[in-house]
TITORSE-244714 format. One line per 2 residues: number of its first residue (from 1); their letters; for each residue y negated, x, z negated of C-alpha. Coordinates in Angstrom, 3 decimals, padded with zeros to 6 digits, m for minus. Each point is the difference from the previous one (the first is absolute). Layout:
% TITORSE-244714
NUM> a> Y/X/Z ~ ...
This chain:
% TITORSE-244714
1> mw> m019.070/m019.090/m004.945 ~ 003.957/001.449/m000.776
3> aa> 000.324/m001.800/003.302 ~ m002.884/001.455/001.975
5> sc> 000.927/003.910/m001.068 ~ 003.908/m000.675/000.563
7> la> m000.505/m001.070/003.581 ~ m002.501/002.479/000.641
9> sc> 002.580/002.407/m001.286 ~ 002.959/m001.546/001.908
11> ca> m002.552/000.466/002.813 ~ m000.480/003.380/m000.262
13> sc> 004.012/000.580/m000.467 ~ 000.434/m001.585/002.914
15> tc> m002.328/002.071/002.066 ~ 001.473/003.567/m001.868
17> gl> 003.744/m001.522/000.724 ~ m000.821/m000.502/003.478
19> cs> m001.129/003.815/000.604 ~ 002.996/000.763/m002.057
21> sl> 002.520/m001.521/001.419 ~ m001.387/001.165/003.740
23> sl> 000.354/003.230/m001.534 ~ 003.886/m000.388/m000.978
25> il> 000.372/m001.563/003.303 ~ m001.915/003.072/002.084
27> sw> 001.628/002.688/m001.953 ~ 003.630/m001.386/000.265
29> il> m000.347/m000.765/004.000 ~ m001.560/003.461/000.213
31> re> 002.818/001.593/m002.161 ~ 002.439/m001.086/002.537
33> va> m002.008/000.358/003.936 ~ m002.602/002.413/m000.854
35> ap> 002.130/003.230/m000.465 ~ m000.389/000.908/004.004
37> ll> m003.599/m001.142/000.030 ~ m001.286/002.610/m003.021
39> qk> 001.891/002.797/001.556 ~ m002.025/000.289/003.025
41> ip> m003.205/m000.356/m002.079 ~ m000.914/003.449/m000.108
43> wi> m001.441/000.595/m003.755 ~ 002.457/m002.021/m001.349
45> nt> 002.676/001.986/001.385 ~ m001.576/003.686/m000.680
47> fa> 003.294/001.693/m000.684 ~ 001.839/002.931/002.034
49> ht> 002.754/m002.203/m000.263 ~ 000.125/m003.693/000.199
51> ps> 000.895/m002.034/m003.404 ~ 002.820/m001.883/m000.619
53> ke> m000.593/m003.618/001.252 ~ m000.197/m001.315/m003.563
55> wf> m002.883/002.076/m000.384 ~ m002.239/m001.813/002.230
57> qt> 001.280/m003.368/m001.275 ~ m001.048/000.825/m003.528
59> na> m003.105/001.605/001.706 ~ m000.743/m003.286/001.692
61> vl> 000.636/m002.225/m003.611 ~ m002.035/002.314/m002.211
63> cv> m002.859/m000.300/002.469 ~ m000.184/m003.639/000.115
65> sl> 000.596/m000.188/m003.641 ~ m003.048/002.725/m000.888
67> gn> m001.897/m002.633/002.231 ~ 000.594/m002.797/m001.812
69> fl> m000.583/001.877/m003.475 ~ m002.931/001.474/000.946
71> ff> m001.307/m003.453/001.065 ~ 000.684/m001.404/m003.312
73> ai> m001.381/003.449/m001.986 ~ m003.228/m000.556/001.630
75> fa> m000.069/m003.833/m001.148 ~ 000.903/000.890/m003.616
77> lm> m003.150/002.565/m000.055 ~ m001.980/m002.353/001.485
79> mi> 000.327/m002.631/m002.822 ~ m000.077/002.364/m003.109
81> gv> m002.593/m001.438/m002.105 ~ 000.029/m003.736/001.147
83> kd> m000.733/m002.328/m003.011 ~ m001.098/m003.219/001.713
85> qn> m000.155/m001.951/003.156 ~ m003.624/000.161/000.606
87> dk> 000.785/004.048/000.864 ~ 000.349/000.512/003.380
89> rd> 002.998/001.488/000.352 ~ 001.669/m003.187/m000.993
91> aw> m000.642/m001.215/003.137 ~ 001.491/003.351/001.649
93> hh> 003.384/m000.854/m002.179 ~ 000.078/m003.700/001.325
95> gg> m000.638/000.002/003.455 ~ m000.722/001.946/003.369
97> wm> 003.565/m000.439/000.314 ~ 000.379/000.769/004.058
99> ak> m002.827/003.022/m000.903 ~ 002.906/001.086/m002.181
101> iv> 002.841/m000.489/002.449 ~ m001.813/002.295/002.660
103> fw> m000.797/002.602/m002.569 ~ 003.521/m000.080/m001.510
105> av> 001.287/001.198/003.764 ~ m002.701/002.346/000.724
107> lv> 000.928/001.934/m003.175 ~ 003.713/m000.838/000.413
109> al> m000.400/001.998/004.280 ~ m002.175/003.106/m001.531
111> mf> 002.869/000.617/m002.416 ~ 001.740/001.625/003.203
113> fl> m002.665/002.208/000.739 ~ 000.227/001.977/m003.301
115> pn> 001.596/002.811/m000.706 ~ 003.398/000.175/m001.174
117> vv> m000.555/002.237/m002.905 ~ m001.832/m003.381/m001.286
119> it> 002.998/m002.298/000.444 ~ 002.187/002.332/m001.786
121> iy> m002.493/m000.070/m003.431 ~ m000.171/m003.537/000.787
123> et> 003.828/m000.353/m000.309 ~ m000.462/001.758/m003.289
125> ms> m002.445/m001.928/m001.301 ~ 001.608/m002.942/001.366
127> kf> 003.294/000.698/m002.555 ~ m002.000/m000.465/m002.818
129> gs> m002.084/m002.912/000.640 ~ 003.038/m002.025/000.936
131> gl> 001.093/000.830/m003.397 ~ m003.268/m001.554/m001.648
133> fl> 001.143/m002.631/002.468 ~ 003.360/m000.562/m001.357
135> lv> m001.582/000.174/m003.840 ~ m002.590/m003.064/001.570
137> qv> 003.078/m001.874/001.001 ~ 001.457/000.367/m003.515
139> il> m002.875/m000.946/m001.820 ~ m000.734/m003.058/002.291
141> ll> 003.586/m001.302/m000.261 ~ m000.340/000.585/m003.988
143> df> m003.040/m002.360/000.395 ~ 001.477/m002.290/001.692
145> vh> 003.296/m000.693/m002.353 ~ m002.348/m000.054/m002.825
147> tw> m002.190/m002.207/001.480 ~ 003.039/m002.366/001.132
149> nd> 001.503/m000.337/m003.236 ~ m003.588/m000.424/m001.674
151> aw> m000.557/m002.763/002.096 ~ 003.239/m001.728/m000.124
153> ve> 000.258/000.542/m004.075 ~ m003.327/m001.532/m000.178
155> kd> 001.146/m003.465/001.190 ~ 001.791/m000.053/m003.264
157> eq> 002.376/m002.704/001.008 ~ 003.614/000.148/000.060
159> kw> 000.845/000.047/003.949 ~ m001.809/003.464/m000.046
161> yi> 001.629/002.050/m002.278 ~ 003.337/m001.640/001.427
163> al> m001.086/001.580/003.374 ~ m001.225/003.221/m001.661
165> lv> 003.535/000.032/m001.309 ~ 001.885/m000.951/003.485
167> is> m001.894/002.723/001.474 ~ 000.353/002.440/m001.917
169> vv> 003.894/000.128/m000.118 ~ 000.099/m000.249/003.125
171> cy> m002.370/002.340/001.005 ~ 002.444/002.455/m002.467
173> la> 003.302/m001.463/001.411 ~ m001.591/001.148/003.414
175> ty> m001.039/003.832/m001.120 ~ 003.783/000.784/m001.477
177> af> 001.733/m001.810/002.912 ~ m002.227/001.819/002.394
179> sg> 000.686/002.962/m001.868 ~ 003.711/m000.438/000.400
181> ll> m000.370/000.133/003.644 ~ m001.520/003.048/m000.111
183> fm> 002.794/001.986/m001.920 ~ 001.906/m001.711/003.191
185> wf> m002.613/001.399/002.510 ~ m000.634/003.413/m001.318
187> np> 002.719/001.184/m002.174 ~ 002.974/m000.354/002.694
189> sg> 003.654/001.285/m001.367 ~ 000.989/003.291/000.894
191> hd> m003.719/001.424/m000.366 ~ m001.656/001.667/m003.087
193> cg> m003.334/m002.256/m000.083 ~ m001.084/000.780/m003.324
195> ln> m003.673/000.385/000.877 ~ 000.364/m003.995/001.574
197> vf> 001.861/m001.161/m003.064 ~ m002.503/001.507/m002.528
199> fi> m002.888/m001.675/001.906 ~ 001.996/m003.503/000.141
201> vm> 001.051/000.291/m003.708 ~ m003.783/000.850/m000.973
203> tm> m001.343/m003.155/001.918 ~ 002.534/m001.816/m002.314
205> il> m001.001/001.382/m003.193 ~ m003.676/m000.328/000.762
207> af> 000.587/m003.670/000.561 ~ 001.813/m000.678/m003.130
209> af> m002.949/002.243/m001.775 ~ m002.454/m002.821/001.167
211> av> 001.459/m002.781/m001.320 ~ 000.535/002.134/m003.651
213> va> m003.633/001.440/m000.116 ~ m001.124/m003.677/001.333
215> lh> 001.936/m002.489/m002.577 ~ m000.741/002.657/m003.071
217> pq> m001.764/m001.915/m002.511 ~ m003.074/002.507/m000.804
219> vn> m000.548/m000.387/003.865 ~ m001.751/m002.685/001.776
221> gs> 001.987/000.104/003.269 ~ 002.264/m002.253/001.918
223> ll> 003.182/m000.266/002.007 ~ m001.695/m001.385/003.360
225> pa> m002.239/003.545/000.353 ~ 003.253/002.165/m000.338
227> sv> 002.254/m001.930/001.957 ~ m002.545/000.055/002.979
229> is> m000.873/003.841/m000.566 ~ 004.098/000.498/m000.613
231> vy> 000.789/m001.500/003.712 ~ m003.690/001.799/001.225
233> ca> 001.853/003.128/m001.527 ~ 003.636/m001.028/001.870
235> yl> m001.602/m000.186/003.347 ~ m001.621/003.698/m000.652
237> sy> 002.806/001.282/m000.628 ~ 002.003/m001.277/003.652
239> sg> m002.750/000.434/001.186 ~ 000.193/004.348/m001.019
241> ls> 003.169/m000.347/000.805 ~ 000.378/m001.395/003.604
243> se> m002.567/002.710/000.702 ~ 002.576/002.748/m000.598
245> pp> 000.976/001.917/003.123 ~ 002.414/m001.621/002.354
247> dy> 002.073/003.025/m000.357 ~ 000.235/000.223/m003.623
249> ec> 003.527/m001.072/m001.081 ~ m000.985/m001.791/m002.422
251> ng> m002.399/m002.556/002.210 ~ 002.575/m003.241/000.316
253> lh> m002.287/m001.296/002.451 ~ m000.377/003.009/002.384
255> lh> 002.045/m001.554/002.796 ~ m003.116/m002.723/m000.143
257> sk> m002.688/002.471/m000.726 ~ m002.597/m001.582/002.816
259> qv> 000.164/m002.984/m000.676 ~ m000.597/000.515/m003.942
261> si> m002.858/002.730/000.893 ~ m001.666/m002.704/002.138
263> gt> 000.765/m002.687/m002.762 ~ m001.727/002.420/m003.004
265> lv> m002.858/000.328/002.538 ~ m000.397/m003.846/000.098
267> lg> 000.199/m000.168/m003.291 ~ m002.566/002.550/m001.091
269> ml> m002.384/m001.395/002.645 ~ 000.109/m003.650/m001.656
271> tt> m000.336/001.704/m003.829 ~ m002.537/001.616/001.396
273> vl> m001.993/m002.720/001.677 ~ 000.644/m002.316/m002.920
275> sv> m001.174/002.907/m002.743 ~ m003.456/m000.056/001.916
277> vy> m000.414/m003.605/000.278 ~ 001.194/m000.704/m003.394
279> sa> m002.606/002.540/m001.260 ~ m002.607/m001.605/002.072
281> vr> 000.545/m003.493/m001.074 ~ 000.470/001.257/m004.046
283> ag> m002.925/001.600/000.469 ~ m001.995/m003.090/001.290
285> ss> 001.720/m002.704/m001.999 ~ m000.705/002.544/m003.261
287> tt> m002.939/000.836/m002.264 ~ 001.235/002.955/m001.621
289> fl> 002.706/001.250/002.509 ~ m001.708/002.824/001.994
291> sp> m003.368/m001.263/m001.110 ~ m002.569/002.569/m000.470
293> ps> m000.626/001.410/m003.364 ~ m003.539/m000.435/000.065
295> sp> m000.541/m003.796/002.220 ~ 000.116/m002.733/m002.605
297> ri> 003.013/m002.044/000.249 ~ 000.177/m003.270/001.565
299> gs> m000.129/m003.048/m002.251 ~ m001.418/001.896/m002.848
301> kk> m002.105/m001.943/m002.252 ~ m003.930/000.741/000.277
303> pl> m002.420/m000.385/m002.651 ~ m001.428/m003.499/m000.155
305> lk> m003.768/m000.964/001.252 ~ m002.081/m000.635/m002.722
307> ag> m001.099/m003.969/m001.082 ~ m003.378/000.638/001.954
309> dt> 001.536/000.708/003.674 ~ 000.400/m002.631/002.469
311> es> 002.321/m001.108/002.137 ~ m001.468/001.398/003.460
313> gk> m000.077/003.535/m002.409 ~ 003.708/m000.041/m000.004
315> ee> 001.086/m000.639/003.186 ~ m002.781/003.146/001.431
317> sk> 001.288/002.056/m002.159 ~ 003.553/m000.493/000.877
319> eg> m001.105/000.348/003.917 ~ m001.875/002.966/m000.731
321> ep> 002.843/001.889/m002.269 ~ 001.964/001.976/002.859
323> rp> 003.575/m000.596/m000.215 ~ 002.477/002.232/m001.347
325> vs> 002.827/001.135/002.494 ~ 003.675/m000.642/m001.493
327> ys> 001.562/002.811/000.644 ~ m000.430/003.861/001.339
329> yt> m000.724/000.113/003.533 ~ 000.937/003.880/m000.414
331> ff> 003.062/m000.663/m001.584 ~ 001.426/m002.546/002.534
333> hl> m000.862/002.547/003.153 ~ 001.730/002.698/m001.757
335> if> 003.066/m001.980/m000.473 ~ 000.276/m000.465/004.013
337> al> m001.014/003.605/000.515 ~ 003.042/000.946/m002.836
339> as> 002.292/m002.603/001.730 ~ m000.968/001.918/003.640
341> my> 001.318/003.346/m001.633 ~ 003.498/m001.898/m000.881
343> sa> 000.225/m001.594/003.298 ~ 000.047/003.393/001.752
345> ml> 002.472/001.460/m002.833 ~ 002.195/m003.308/000.794
347> lt> 000.257/000.607/003.705 ~ 000.686/003.839/m000.600
349> gw> 002.329/000.110/m002.769 ~ m002.455/001.525/m001.934
351> ts> 001.161/003.115/001.172 ~ m001.783/002.642/003.061
353> st> 001.505/m000.430/003.734 ~ 001.768/003.086/m000.774
355> sg> 002.847/m002.342/m001.608 ~ 000.977/m000.816/003.547
357> se> 001.161/m003.215/m000.985 ~ m000.817/m002.892/002.731
359> li> 000.416/m002.794/m003.046 ~ m002.179/m001.396/m001.586
361> dv> m000.654/000.477/m004.419 ~ 003.582/001.918/m000.179
363> gw> 000.634/003.356/m001.800 ~ m000.114/001.326/m003.385
365> tt> m003.575/000.107/m000.450 ~ m000.065/m003.464/000.417
367> vw> 002.696/m000.740/m002.144 ~ m001.688/001.971/m003.318
369> vr> m003.411/m001.842/000.809 ~ 001.930/m002.997/m000.420
371> ic> 001.927/000.624/m003.035 ~ m002.752/001.055/m001.840
373> te> m002.042/m002.831/000.934 ~ 002.393/m002.334/m001.748
375> wa> m000.057/002.200/m003.078 ~ m003.585/000.268/m000.053
377> tg> 000.022/m004.040/000.583 ~ 002.131/m000.530/m003.024
379> al> m001.611/003.073/m002.524 ~ m003.796/m002.561/000.918
381> yi> 002.299/m003.172/m000.681 ~ 001.081/001.143/m003.335
383> wt> m003.305/001.672/m001.206 ~ m001.604/m003.199/000.684
385> li> 002.194/m001.315/m002.808 ~ m000.293/002.691/m002.221
387> ap> m003.380/000.955/000.444 ~ m001.370/m002.395/m002.418
389> lv> 002.321/001.420/m002.750 ~ m001.095/003.683/000.546
391> lp> m003.538/m000.455/000.676 ~ m000.645/m003.320/m002.694
393> dr> m004.328/000.948/m000.186 ~ 000.178/m000.146/003.719
395> ef> m000.218/m003.950/001.634 ~ 002.421/m000.871/002.638
397> s> m000.301/m002.778/002.348
C-alpha cells in the first residue's frame, strides 16, 4: 500500500512537474523574445504611448504564470473532499496526462487575451502567493532535516552518531566560512556597508543561536538540524545580498551581475522543483503529513472480527471497503499553484516592469524577500524547539 501510494504520488508529481517545467521554460523564452510580438497585439498594447520593453517582458511571464496557476487551482478545487480511491475524481488526479497537457496549453494561450488590468491584479496576488510558497519551503526543509536526524538516531549505532556529528561540524564550518566570504564580497573597503554587515552578522548570530537552543538540556533538539538550517540561512543571506542592484556600491559582485542573476534563477528553479517534488513524495510516503483530517490513517488497526466470522467474510470486507487516499489532493495541487506564482516573481524580480531592469531576480524587493525568508526560517526552527516548553499541554510530533 505504501509503495503504491508513493508511486502514484510520484507519477502525479512528474506530470504536474512537467507542466511547471514547461511553463518555466516558456516564460523564460517569452521574456527574452516576445516583447516585439506583444507590442503588435492591439488588445495588449492599448496605451497611448508604448510602454518599455520590460513591461511586455513582464506581461508575457505573468500570462504564462496565470495560466499555470489556474490549471492547478482548478484541479485543487475539483479535488476538494476526495477521501477514498473509489471517488471518480481519484482517476482524474492520477490519469489523463495528455488531456491535462492540452488543457494546460489552452489555458496559457487564453491568458494572452485577457485585459491588462487582470494581469496587473494577478501580479499583486503573486507577491502574497509567493510568500506562502516560501513559507511552505521552510516547513518542508524543517520536516526533511528532522526526518533525516530521526532516521539516523533510530539506528542506534555508533557509526551513525559519528556521521551525525561529522556532518553537523562540516555544516557549521561551511556556514561560518561562507559568511566570511560574504564579508569580502559585500563589504568592500572604503564604503559604508552597514546594512550588508548587519545582514551577515545576523546570519552568524542565528547559526550560533540554533546550536545553543538545540543543545539546551530542556530542549529535545539535535545538532544536525541546527547545522543544516544554518547552511540554508547562509545561502538565503547570499541570495539576498547578490540580488542588490548592480550599481549599489556595496555589491561586490556587480561586475558579474548577469552571471549572478542567471545563477540565482537556476538555483531558485531547482529549489522550486525540489520543493514540489519532495512535498509530493513525502505526502505519498507518509500517513500523517498532508493527510486529510477526516480520512483514516493507513496502517491503523481495525477492530477484530467476531469469532463466528469466516475468512471469506474477512476478504469480502477488505475488498468492499474503500481505500482511503494517503494525502490531500487539494493541497498537492495548491503547492504547484503557489509555485507558479513564485516562478513568476523569480523571473520578474518581485517588482513591476516599471523598474526598468533586464536582470532576473534583482532589486531591493528581492533582497528584502530573501532576508525576511531567512529570518522566518530561523524563527520557525527555534519555535519547533521551544514549542513543547511554551505549550506543554499540546502534543507535538
